[in-house]
C-alpha positions in Angstrom: 70.0 21.8 -13.6 72.9 19.9 -15.2 75.1 20.9 -18.1 76.4 24.4 -16.7 78.4 26.2 -19.0 80.6 29.0 -16.9 79.2 31.7 -19.2 75.3 30.6 -17.7 77.3 30.2 -14.3 78.5 34.3 -14.6 74.8 35.3 -16.1 73.5 33.8 -13.0 76.0 35.6 -10.1 75.6 38.4 -12.1 71.6 38.5 -11.9 71.6 37.3 -8.4 74.4 40.3 -7.2 71.9 42.7 -9.0 68.8 41.7 -7.3 70.8 41.0 -3.7 72.8 44.6 -4.1 69.8 47.1 -6.0 73.5 47.4 -8.3 72.7 48.6 -11.6 75.0 47.7 -14.5 78.2 48.4 -12.4 77.6 44.2 -12.6 77.5 44.5 -16.7 81.3 44.0 -17.0 81.8 41.3 -14.3 85.8 40.0 -15.8 87.7 37.0 -15.0 90.2 38.5 -11.9 87.6 40.0 -10.0 87.4 38.8 -6.4 84.0 39.8 -5.2 84.8 40.0 -1.9 88.1 42.2 -2.4 86.1 44.0 -4.6 83.4 45.0 -2.4 81.3 43.7 -4.4 80.2 41.3 -1.8 80.4 43.0 2.0 81.6 39.8 3.6 81.2 36.0 4.6 78.4 36.1 5.7 77.1 37.0 1.8 79.9 35.0 0.4 78.0 31.7 2.3 74.8 33.2 1.1 76.6 33.5 -2.5 77.4 30.2 -2.8 74.6 29.1 -1.0 72.6 30.6 -4.7 75.6 29.0 -6.0 73.9 25.6 -5.1 70.3 25.9 -5.3 70.9 27.0 -9.0 73.2 24.6 -9.5 70.4 22.1 -8.5 73.0 19.9 -6.7 75.2 21.0 -3.6 78.9 22.3 -5.0 81.6 20.4 -3.1 83.5 24.3 -2.7 85.6 22.6 -0.2 88.1 21.2 -3.2 88.7 24.5 -4.6 91.1 26.4 -4.1 90.4 29.1 -1.4 92.1 32.3 -2.5 90.5 31.3 -5.8 87.5 30.6 -4.6 85.6 34.0 -4.8 87.1 35.3 -8.0 84.7 34.8 -10.7 85.9 33.6 -13.5 87.9 30.2 -11.5 83.9 29.9 -9.6 82.3 29.7 -12.6 84.4 27.3 -14.4 84.7 25.4 -11.3 80.8 25.5 -10.9 80.4 24.6 -14.5 82.7 21.3 -13.9 81.4 20.4 -10.9 78.0 20.7 -12.8 78.8 18.0 -15.5 81.1 15.8 -13.3 84.1 17.0 -15.0 85.9 18.2 -11.7 89.3 16.9 -11.3 
């Protein structure tokens, strides 16, 4: 899949997380500054790696997460923008 917007990625994240955790409406308002690990939405590093693999599968390509600041990697807004930039070829 190409030309993903940050909104597309956020929608995928909400659906993925809802499906994996059985969460209900708590994910409707996934704020930009929500840290998926610190908030407990993703419980551990293995769960986070699974999420990143699912994002790559959704994007239909490998995403170079090594260039994303590790402190921003688990934060919803920066993660969604980064994946969008990577899939659109605009990553810096």
